[in-house]
C-alpha positions, 0 to 999 in steps of 0.5 A: 494551507489547504485551499477550499473546493474540490481539491480541499475535499480530495486532500481531506479524503486522503488524509482520511484514508491515512487515518483509518488505514493506520499503516504506511501506503504506497501510490499503488495502494492509495490509487487502488483504494481510492480510484480503482476499487472506489470513487473517492477521488479521481485517478488524474488527481491522485498523484497531484494531491499526494505531492500537495500533501507531501509539500504541506507536510500533511503526509511523509515518506517513511520508506528508506528503500524501494518504492515510497510509503506515505504515512499521515504527519502530526500536521496531517492528523491536526489538519483532518481534526479541524476540517473532518466534518467537510468530507461528506458523511457518506464518503466517511462511511464508505472509507470506514466500511471499506477499510474494516473489510480490506485493511488486512488485504491491502497490507498484505499486498504492500508487504508481500511481492512476487514476480517471475520470468523466463530464463534463456534455458526455458526455466523460470526464476520466482522472485518473492519478497516481504517488505516491512516499512519499505525495507526488505524483511526477506528476499527469495529467488529461485528457479522452477522448471516451467511457467505453470510452476512459477505462476502457482507459486506467484498466486500463493505467495500473498497468503503464504508469505507469513508462514514461510517467513516464520518457518525460515526464521525459526529454523535460522534462529533456533 
């Protein structure tokens, strides 16, 4: 069970973020949202809080592949419902407003990943991926002639991934 104090509020705050996001979250997303973009919990506390919430069965790892993705459990929702009022109203309002504004951004960011690296022949390999619940939905890997092309593809991937997936899917399924 949760122990009252700063750790108690931090756990509730994180459960509130999970509740508002309504989707699985990676640790990187949690850190970005709660520590880097906002000051809801400290960076040093984030990993221990995630581990404690896992141990207490308030969140669960739902990814079967790749990096863990966490989601609030029914026990976590019950705990949040019981102690919701303990989260300062200003924090609840800030989280609600932030999630409303950036929810789709964080979902896309988690679902789409990109990377590129230089090959021995000075060309570049671009690696693009779309995940669904932690499992790869689409992976593309191809060579491009130079770093600038690789960088442009890397920058556009998050925005264009859905259209690329739909185009490939439509061409292969029909």
